[in-house]
C-alpha positions in Angstrom: 0.1 0.1 0.2 1.4 3.4 -1.0 1.1 6.5 1.1 0.1 10.1 0.0 4.2 10.7 -0.2 4.5 7.7 -2.6 5.9 5.4 -0.2 5.0 2.2 0.9 3.9 1.7 4.6 6.5 0.1 6.7 5.8 -3.9 7.0 7.3 -5.7 10.5 8.7 -9.1 9.5 6.5 -11.9 10.8 6.7 -15.4 11.5 5.5 -18.7 9.8 2.3 -20.6 10.6 2.3 -24.5 11.6 2.2 -25.3 7.7 5.3 -23.4 7.0 3.3 -20.2 5.3 4.9 -16.9 5.6 2.3 -15.0 7.6 1.8 -11.5 6.7 3.4 -8.9 9.4 1.2 -6.3 10.7 1.2 -3.0 8.7 1.9 0.6 10.1 -0.6 2.7 8.5 -0.1 6.2 8.0 -3.5 7.8 8.3 -2.6 10.4 5.6 -2.8 7.7 3.1 -6.7 7.2 4.0 -7.2 10.4 2.3 -5.5 9.5 -1.1 -7.3 6.5 -1.5 -10.4 6.4 -4.1 -11.7 3.1 -2.6 -13.2 2.7 1.0 -10.5 2.6 3.4 -10.5 2.3 7.1 -8.7 1.5 10.4 -10.7 -0.5 12.7 -10.2 -2.3 16.1 -11.4 -6.0 17.0 -14.5 -4.3 18.8 -15.6 -2.6 15.5 -14.6 1.0 16.6 -13.4 3.2 13.4 -10.2 4.7 14.3 -9.7 6.4 11.0 -11.3 6.1 7.8 -11.7 8.1 4.3 -15.3 9.5 3.2 -16.1 6.3 1.2 -14.8 3.9 4.1 -16.9 5.6 6.7 -19.9 5.6 4.6 -19.0 2.0 4.0 -18.8 1.1 7.8 -22.0 3.0 8.7 -23.8 1.0 6.4 -22.1 -2.1 7.6 -22.9 -1.2 11.4 -26.7 -0.7 10.6 -26.8 -4.6 9.9 -25.6 -6.9 12.9 -25.0 -9.5 10.5 -22.6 -7.8 8.3 -20.5 -6.2 11.2 -20.3 -9.6 13.0 -19.0 -10.8 9.9 -16.5 -8.0 9.5 -14.9 -8.4 13.2 -14.8 -11.9 12.9 -12.6 -11.7 9.5 -10.5 -9.1 11.5 -9.9 -11.5 14.4 -8.9 -14.2 11.9 -6.6 -12.0 9.9 -4.9 -11.0 13.1 -4.8 -14.8 14.2 -3.6 -16.2 10.9 -1.7 -13.2 9.8 -2.7 -13.5 6.5 -5.1 -11.2 4.5 -8.9 -12.3 4.7 -11.7 -10.9 2.1 -15.6 -11.1 1.8 -18.0 -10.0 -0.6 -20.9 -7.9 1.0 -23.8 -6.2 -0.2 -25.3 -2.9 1.5 -27.7 -0.8 1.3 -26.2 2.6 0.7 -28.0 5.4 -0.7 -26.9 6.7 -4.2 -26.0 10.3 -4.1 -25.8 12.7 -7.0 -22.1 11.9 -7.2 -23.1 8.3 -7.7 -25.8 8.5 -10.1 -24.0 8.7 -13.2 -21.9 5.4 -12.2 -25.1 3.1 -11.4 -27.2 4.6 -14.3 -26.5 1.8 -16.7 -27.1 -1.0 -14.0 -30.5 0.3 -13.0 -31.5 0.3 -17.0 -30.4 -3.2 -17.1 -31.5 -4.6 -14.1 -34.7 -3.1 -13.0 -35.5 -5.8 -10.5 -32.3 -4.6 -8.5 -32.7 -1.8 -5.8 -30.5 1.0 -6.7 -29.1 1.6 -3.4 -28.2 -1.8 -2.8 -24.1 -2.0 -3.7 -21.8 -4.8 -3.4 -18.4 -4.7 -2.3 -15.2 -7.0 -2.0 -13.6 -6.1 1.2 -9.6 -6.9 2.1 -8.5 -7.3 5.7 -5.0 -6.8 6.4 -3.7 -6.9 10.1 -2.6 -3.7 11.4 -0.7 -3.1 14.8 -0.6 -6.2 16.5 -0.8 -4.8 19.9 -3.9 -2.8 19.6 -5.1 -5.9 17.1 -6.4 -3.2 14.7 -7.2 -4.1 11.0 -6.8 -2.2 7.7 -10.2 -2.6 5.6 -10.0 -1.7 2.1 -13.1 -2.4 -0.2 -13.9 -2.4 -4.1 -16.9 -1.8 -5.6 -18.1 -4.6 -7.7 -21.8 -3.5 -7.9 -21.7 -2.7 -11.8 -19.7 -5.7 -12.8 -21.9 -8.2 -10.7 -25.3 -6.5 -11.9 -23.8 -6.5 -15.7 -23.2 -10.1 -15.3 -26.3 -10.6 -13.9 -28.1 -9.0 -16.7 -26.0 -11.0 -19.4 -26.9 -14.2 -17.7 -30.6 -13.2 -17.6 -30.6 -11.9 -21.3 -28.9 -15.1 -22.3 -31.4 -17.2 -20.4 -34.3 -14.9 -21.5 -33.0 -15.4 -25.1 -32.9 -19.2 -24.9 -36.5 -19.3 -23.6 -37.8 -17.2 -26.3 -36.2 -19.3 -29.1 -37.5 -22.3 -27.4 -41.2 -21.0 -26.9 -41.4 -19.1 -30.3 -39.4 -21.2 -32.9 -40.1 -24.7 -34.4 -36.6 -24.6 -35.5 -33.7 -22.8 -34.2 -30.6 -23.5 -35.5 -26.4 -22.3 -36.4 -24.6 -23.4 -38.9 -20.8 -23.1 -40.1 -19.5 -21.9 -43.2 -19.4 -25.7 -44.5 -23.1 -25.7 -44.4 -23.0 -28.3 -41.1 -25.5 -27.7 -38.1 -23.5 -26.7 -35.2 -26.4 -26.1 -32.9 -30.1 -27.1 -33.0 -32.7 -25.9 -30.6 -33.5 -28.2 -27.5 -36.9 -28.9 -29.5 -35.1 -30.5 -32.5 -36.8 -30.0 -36.0 -38.7 -31.8 -38.6 -38.9 -34.9 -36.3 -35.2 -35.1 -35.8 -33.7 -34.7 -32.2 -31.0 -32.0 -31.6 -28.4 -34.7 -31.4 -29.7 -36.2 -34.5 -29.0 -33.0 -36.6 -26.0 -31.7 -34.9 -23.0 -32.0 -37.1 -25.4 -33.2 -40.1 -25.1 -31.3 -43.3 -27.6 -28.9 -44.8 -28.2 -31.3 -47.6 -29.9 -33.5 -45.2 -33.1 -31.5 -45.1 -33.5 -30.3 -48.5 -36.1 -31.6 -51.0 -33.9 -32.4 -54.3 -30.8 -31.2 -55.9 -32.8 -28.1 -57.1 -33.9 -26.8 -53.7 -30.3 -26.9 -52.3 -29.0 -23.8 -53.8 -32.2 -22.2 -52.5 -31.3 -23.4 -48.8 -27.8 -22.5 -48.8 -28.7 -18.8 -50.0 -30.8 -18.7 -46.9 -28.8 -20.9 -44.2 -25.4 -19.5 -45.5 -26.3 -16.0 -46.5 -23.7 -13.2 -45.9 -26.7 -10.9 -45.1 -29.6 -10.9 -42.7 -32.6 -12.3 -44.5 -36.3 -12.4 -42.7 -39.4 -14.4 -43.4 -38.3 -16.4 -46.4 -40.2 -19.4 -47.5 -38.4 -22.7 -47.8 -39.4 -26.2 -48.5 -37.5 -28.9 -46.2 -38.0 -32.6 -45.9 -38.8 -34.1 -42.3 -37.5 -37.3 -41.0 -40.3 -39.3 -42.3 -39.9 -38.0 -45.7 -42.8 -35.4 -45.7 -42.4 -31.9 -47.2 -42.9 -29.2 -44.8 -43.3 -25.5 -45.4 -41.1 -23.2 -43.3 -41.0 -19.4 -42.8 -37.1 -18.7 -42.0 -34.8 -16.1 -40.6 -31.1 -16.1 -41.0 -28.3 -13.5 -39.8 -24.9 -14.2 -40.2 -22.2 -13.9 -37.7 -18.4 -12.9 -38.1 -15.2 -13.5 -36.6 -12.7 -10.7 -35.5 -11.2 -10.4 -38.9 -14.5 -9.5 -40.5 -14.7 -12.9 -42.0 -18.5 -14.8 -42.5 -18.2 -17.9 -40.4 -21.4 -18.8 -40.3 -25.3 -18.3 -39.6 -27.8 -18.3 -36.8 -31.7 -18.3 -37.5 -35.1 -19.5 -36.3 -37.9 -21.2 -38.4 -41.6 -21.2 -38.0 -43.7 -24.5 -39.6 -46.5 -23.0 -41.4 -47.1 -26.1 -43.6 -50.9 -25.9 -42.3 -51.3 -22.5 -43.3 -49.7 -23.0 -46.8 -51.8 -26.2 -47.4 -54.8 -24.3 -46.2 -53.7 -21.3 -48.8 -53.5 -24.0 -51.3 -56.9 -25.5 -50.9 -58.4 -21.9 -50.7 -56.6 -21.0 -54.1 -57.8 -24.5 -55.5 -61.4 -23.5 -54.3 -61.4 -20.4 -55.9 -59.6 -21.5 -59.3 -62.5 -24.4 -59.1 -65.3 -21.8 -58.7 -63.8 -19.5 -61.3 -63.6 -22.2 -63.6 -67.1 -23.4 -63.0 -68.5 -20.0 -63.5 -66.6 -19.0 -66.8 -68.2 -22.5 -68.1 -71.6 -21.8 -66.9 -71.2 -18.1 -68.2 -70.4 -19.3 -71.6 -73.6 -21.8 -71.6 -75.6 -18.5 -70.8 -74.2 -15.9 -72.6 -75.6 -16.6 -76.1 -78.3 -18.2 -77.8 -76.4 -19.3 -80.5 -75.7 -23.3 -80.0 -72.4 -23.3 -81.9 -70.8 -20.0 -80.2 -72.0 -21.2 -76.9 -70.1 -24.5 -77.3 -67.3 -22.9 -78.4 -67.0 -20.3 -75.6 -67.6 -23.3 -73.1 -64.6 -25.2 -74.8 -62.5 -22.2 -74.5 -63.3 -21.5 -71.0 -62.6 -25.3 -70.0 -59.4 -25.2 -71.9 -58.0 -22.1 -70.4 -59.0 -23.4 -66.7 -56.9 -26.2 -67.0 -54.0 -24.3 -68.5 -54.1 -26.5 -71.5 -53.1 -25.2 -75.3 -55.9 -27.0 -77.1 -59.3 -27.8 -76.7 -61.9 -30.2 -78.9 -65.2 -31.0 -78.7 -66.5 -33.8 -80.6 -70.5 -33.8 -80.9 -72.0 -36.9 -81.7 -75.3 -37.1 -83.8 -78.6 -37.5 -81.9 -78.8 -41.1 -83.5 -75.2 -41.9 -82.4 -76.2 -40.8 -78.9 -79.0 -43.5 -78.3 -77.2 -46.3 -80.0 -73.7 -45.5 -78.7 -72.3 -45.8 -82.2 -68.5 -44.9 -82.7 -67.9 -41.7 -83.8 -66.7 -41.1 -87.2 -65.6 -38.0 -89.0 -69.3 -37.3 -90.6 -70.7 -37.2 -87.4 -68.5 -35.2 -85.2 -68.6 -31.5 -85.1 -65.3 -29.9 -84.1 -65.0 -26.7 -82.1 -61.9 -24.7 -83.2 -61.5 -21.2 -82.0 -59.0 -18.6 -82.9 -56.9 -20.4 -80.0 -55.9 -22.8 -83.0 -54.7 -20.1 -85.3 -52.7 -18.1 -82.1 -51.3 -21.5 -80.8 -50.8 -24.0 -83.4 -47.1 -25.2 -84.1 -45.3 -25.6 -87.2 -44.7 -29.1 -86.8 -48.0 -30.0 -85.6 -51.2 -28.6 -87.0 -54.6 -29.1 -85.2 -56.0 -31.1 -88.1 -53.4 -33.9 -87.5 -54.4 -33.8 -83.8 -58.1 -34.2 -84.6 -57.4 -37.1 -87.1 -54.9 -38.5 -84.6 -57.2 -38.4 -81.5 -60.6 -39.1 -83.3 -60.2 -42.9 -82.6 -59.5 -42.4 -79.1 -62.7 -40.3 -78.6 -64.8 -42.9 -80.4 -63.5 -45.4 -78.1 -64.2 -43.4 -75.2 -67.7 -42.5 -76.2 -68.6 -46.2 -77.3 -67.3 -47.6 -73.9 -68.4 -44.6 -71.6 -64.9 -44.2 -69.7 -65.2 -41.7 -67.1 -61.7 -39.9 -68.0 -58.7 -41.5 -69.7 -54.8 -39.5 -70.1 -53.0 -40.3 -73.2 -49.4 -39.4 -74.2 -49.6 -39.3 -78.6 -47.4 -37.3 -80.5 -45.5 -35.5 -77.9 -48.9 -34.2 -76.5 -50.7 -34.6 -73.2 -54.3 -35.4 -73.5 -57.2 -35.4 -70.9 -60.5 -37.2 -72.6 -63.8 -37.9 -71.3 -67.3 -38.5 -73.0 -70.1 -35.7 -72.2 -73.5 -37.2 -71.4 -76.8 -35.2 -71.0 -79.7 -37.0 -69.0 -77.8 -40.3 -68.9 -77.0 -40.3 -72.7 -73.8 -39.6 -74.1 -73.8 -36.9 -76.7 -69.8 -36.3 -77.0 -66.5 -36.2 -76.1 -64.3 -33.5 -74.9 -60.5 -33.2 -75.0 -58.1 -30.9 -73.7 -54.1 -30.8 -74.7 -50.7 -29.5 -73.9 -47.1 -30.4 -74.8 -45.6 -33.2 -73.3 -42.3 -31.0 -72.0 -45.2 -29.4 -69.7 -45.8 -30.6 -66.0 -48.1 -33.7 -65.8 -52.0 -33.1 -65.4 -52.3 -32.6 -61.2 -54.8 -34.7 -59.3 -56.9 -31.1 -59.0 -56.9 -30.4 -62.6 -58.0 -34.1 -63.6 -60.8 -33.8 -61.0 -61.6 -30.3 -62.1 -61.7 -31.6 -65.7 -64.3 -34.2 -65.0 -66.6 -31.9 -63.2 -66.8 -29.4 -65.9 -67.2 -32.2 -68.7 -70.5 -32.7 -66.8 -70.8 -28.8 -67.4 -70.2 -29.3 -70.8 -72.2 -32.4 -71.5 -75.3 -30.3 -70.1 -74.5 -27.6 -72.5 -74.2 -29.8 -75.6 -77.7 -31.2 -74.4 -79.0 -28.0 -74.5 -77.4 -26.9 -77.6 -79.0 -30.2 -79.3 -82.5 -29.4 -78.0 -82.0 -25.8 -79.2 -80.8 -27.0 -82.8 -83.7 -29.3 -82.8 -86.2 -26.5 -81.9 -84.5 -24.4 -84.3 -84.6 -27.1 -87.0 -88.3 -27.6 -86.5 -89.3 -24.1 -86.4 -87.3 -23.9 -90.0 -88.6 -27.3 -91.5 -91.8 -28.3 -93.1 -92.9 -30.9 -91.0 -93.9 -33.4 -93.7 -91.3 -33.3 -96.1 -88.4 -31.8 -93.6 -87.6 -29.5 -96.4 -87.0 -25.6 -95.2 -90.3 -23.9 -94.8 -91.3 -20.8 -96.8 -90.0 -18.4 -94.2 -86.5 -19.8 -93.4 -86.4 -20.3 -97.0 -86.8 -16.5 -98.0 -84.5 -15.6 -95.1 -81.5 -17.8 -96.4 -82.2 -16.6 -99.9 -82.3 -13.0 -98.9 -79.1 -13.2 -97.6 -77.4 -14.9 -100.5 -79.0 -12.1 -102.9 -77.1 -9.7 -100.9 -73.6 -11.8 -101.6 -74.7 -11.9 -105.3 -74.9 -8.3 -105.7 -71.6 -7.8 -103.9 -69.7 -10.7 -105.7 -71.8 -10.5 -109.0 -72.2 -14.4 -109.1 -74.9 -16.3 -111.4 -77.9 -18.0 -109.4 -81.2 -19.3 -110.1 -84.7 -20.1 -108.6 -86.7 -23.1 -109.6 -90.5 -22.9 -108.5 -92.1 -26.4 -109.1 -95.9 -27.5 -108.8 -97.2 -31.0 -108.8 -99.6 -31.5 -112.1 -102.6 -33.6 -111.2 -102.0 -33.3 -107.7 -105.7 -33.0 -106.8 -106.5 -35.6 -109.0 -104.1 -38.1 -107.3 -105.8 -36.9 -103.9 -109.3 -37.4 -105.1 -108.5 -41.1 -106.6 -106.1 -42.3 -103.9 -106.6 -40.4 -101.0 -104.5 -37.9 -98.9 -101.9 -40.5 -98.0 -101.1 -41.3 -101.2 -100.7 -37.5 -102.1 -98.5 -37.2 -98.9 -96.1 -39.9 -100.3 -95.8 -38.2 -103.8 -94.9 -35.1 -101.8 -92.4 -36.8 -99.7 -90.7 -38.4 -102.6 -90.6 -35.5 -104.6 -88.6 -33.8 -101.6 -86.5 -37.0 -101.3 -85.3 -36.4 -105.1 -84.8 -33.0 -104.6 -82.5 -33.8 -101.5 -80.7 -36.5 -103.0 -79.8 -34.4 -106.4 -78.9 -31.0 -105.0 -75.4 -29.9 -103.8 -74.9 -28.9 -100.4 -74.8 -25.3 -101.6 -78.4 -25.6 -103.1 -81.5 -25.0 -101.0 -84.9 -26.8 -101.3 -88.3 -25.4 -100.0 -91.7 -26.3 -99.7 -94.0 -23.4 -100.2 -96.8 -25.3 -99.1 -99.2 -28.0 -100.6 -97.7 -29.1 -103.8 -95.6 -26.2 -104.5 -91.8 -26.5 -104.0 -88.9 -24.5 -104.9 -84.9 -24.8 -105.2 -82.3 -22.1 -105.1 -79.2 -22.9 -107.3 -75.9 -21.5 -106.1 -73.7 -20.1 -108.6 -75.7 -21.6 -111.5 -76.5 -19.9 -114.9 -79.3 -20.2 -117.1 -78.1 -23.2 -118.8 -77.1 -25.1 -115.7 -80.5 -24.1 -114.2 -82.3 -25.4 -117.3 -80.4 -28.9 -117.2 -81.4 -29.2 -113.2 -84.9 -28.6 -114.3 -84.8 -31.5 -117.1 -83.5 -33.8 -114.3 -85.9 -33.0 -111.8 -88.9 -33.5 -114.4 -87.5 -36.7 -115.4 -87.2 -38.5 -112.0 -90.6 -36.9 -110.8 -92.2 -38.7 -113.9 -90.8 -42.0 -112.4 -92.8 -41.9 -109.4 -96.2 -43.1 -111.1 -94.7 -46.4 -111.7 -92.8 -46.5 -108.2 -96.2 -45.7 -106.4 -98.3 -47.8 -109.0 -100.6 -45.1 -109.7 -102.9 -45.2 -112.9 -102.6 -41.0 -112.9 -99.6 -39.4 -114.2 -97.1 -37.7 -111.9 -96.1 -34.7 -113.6 -94.7 -31.3 -112.5 -94.3 -28.0 -114.2 -91.2 -25.7 -113.3 -90.6 -22.0 -113.8 -87.0 -20.9 -114.0 -86.0 -17.6 -113.0 -82.0 -16.8 -113.4 -80.3 -14.4 -111.1 -78.5 -12.0 -113.5 -76.1 -9.3 -112.8 -78.4 -6.2 -112.2 -81.4 -8.1 -111.6 -83.9 -8.3 -108.8 -83.3 -7.1 -105.2 -85.6 -8.9 -103.1 -87.0 -12.5 -102.5 -90.5 -11.3 -103.2 -89.7 -9.9 -106.8 -87.6 -13.1 -107.5 -90.7 -15.3 -106.4 -92.9 -13.5 -108.8 -90.8 -13.9 -111.7 -90.2 -17.9 -111.2 -94.2 -17.8 -110.5 -94.6 -16.2 -113.7 -92.5 -18.8 -115.7 -94.1 -21.7 -113.9 -97.5 -20.1 -115.6 -96.0 -20.4 -118.6 -95.1 -23.6 -118.1 -98.4 -24.9 -117.2 -99.9 -23.1 -120.3 -97.5 -24.6 -122.4 -99.4 -28.3 -121.4 -97.7 -28.9 -118.4 -94.9 -31.6 -117.4 -92.2 -29.1 -118.9 -90.2 -26.0 -117.8 -90.1 -22.4 -118.9 -87.6 -19.5 -118.4 -88.4 -15.9 -117.8 -85.7 -13.3 -117.6 -85.9 -10.8 -114.5 -87.2 -8.1 -117.1 -89.9 -10.2 -118.7 -92.1 -10.7 -116.1 -95.4 -12.4 -116.9 -98.8 -10.7 -117.3 -100.7 -14.0 -116.9 -103.0 -14.6 -113.9 -103.7 -17.5 -112.1 -107.3 -17.5 -113.6 -105.7 -17.6 -117.0 -104.2 -20.9 -116.5 
């Protein structure tokens, strides 16, 4: 111990104890050194009397004297120090009020440890024997309150951190730069215990090689990352979804040496979100198909829109709807090219590839579609010519009415379970749409047809011819109208009855249907009057067709075994450039030509140019 003038206090040589240890001789203390010491210092006797002390030492001893346990302890150590001739020490905690001079020193401690009384201060006290005769002792104290509270704060913080990690994280970890786990939280992770994962490579937990790079970027990132989604593989092989946070740590040289982080298992949330998204997509897809079936009254447009909606809902490239004829729906007959309507939209033109045209796909899928309709298969998946196809028959009121097919390239992902199930559900909706379309077409057909002969009725014929007359004027194409009237029809009815007369009319309709082109139109105007529109036919061609029809009609007498001759008169009205502009005018011209044919002796035809309108009246014939 140094005095105020820098000299050491004199020491009197002492003796050795029984074990041979050198005993500390009593120290002669200069009272002036008490004032020079910054730490609490006091000279006391074995009775506890303070013989000398600096201000800090006096405050310390006064606080000690207020507690009998502490003063007794200190006096006991004084006795021990004199008896043994050694330095004794102890740590005491005393309640010493903090004055203004001490406030700054303890400010940090009060912030860190709010549970500790700010006036509670801890000291390490060292006791040296002084004057042997008076049995005095020197007490030197060093305050360790801050160090003790700081240690307590750190211990508490570490404990709190461990508790929080254990409670809030499903996966707490530390990993080194090589990618091996050096710490796993006590709860373990992914079905593994802490000991099972400690020392394991990160690759143990990744789903596949493609996911390894993503895992390395997260677990070994040199930057802090938060709430990053990642898929990890559990011990039992199940894929689990985690939300991860990672923070790097560095050595004293600033080198990145590893990462620490925590993760939260969000698998259930992810699966719920996937289910909700799938349900939403399913709802939207069904709504889109249903909306397509109600947005238009045109059956063809309705089915095209519905097929488009289904194709889009399944992320497919192509969509085909094969429609079976009503006759094949009841019998389940195989589909053929003639009994199938193919719905092709703009997507064919937009998405067709140079090496594979839709027409080729239609041809390749036709046998599979026919087999699917014949067998009534629920759903089949095909891989044909580098394309993935889903095929399923459609039905309405328990009757098969078509086949729906969607396709995408082989290089794309396989159809998921959800997509296959959605396809089957949407196919049912398409089947209902096909049934409704067939009913609409049937009603439309009935409204346009003559019920006896199945030819167009007058109203439908006039609508169609009116449209074609407009095209004729734009493109200057020749056409012609034949007006046909059965001769002697009243005599046939009166002689053989109306059933025989109906057979003559039906046979005449059959002759027209079998001997006309698909672009031509036949009509029953009413009674025994018929008409034929000859598309892109000049006057010469119209006369040839009139002669052919007359010849075939003349054979009906023999075919039906009638004694009364079956003949017809035909009026021919060519449509020339700059001619008639309305169906009514054209019909009037053809009717006038018919009167001329009847006036010429029946069983023949006559041609009337548009500008040669007849002045004959029905009464004149």
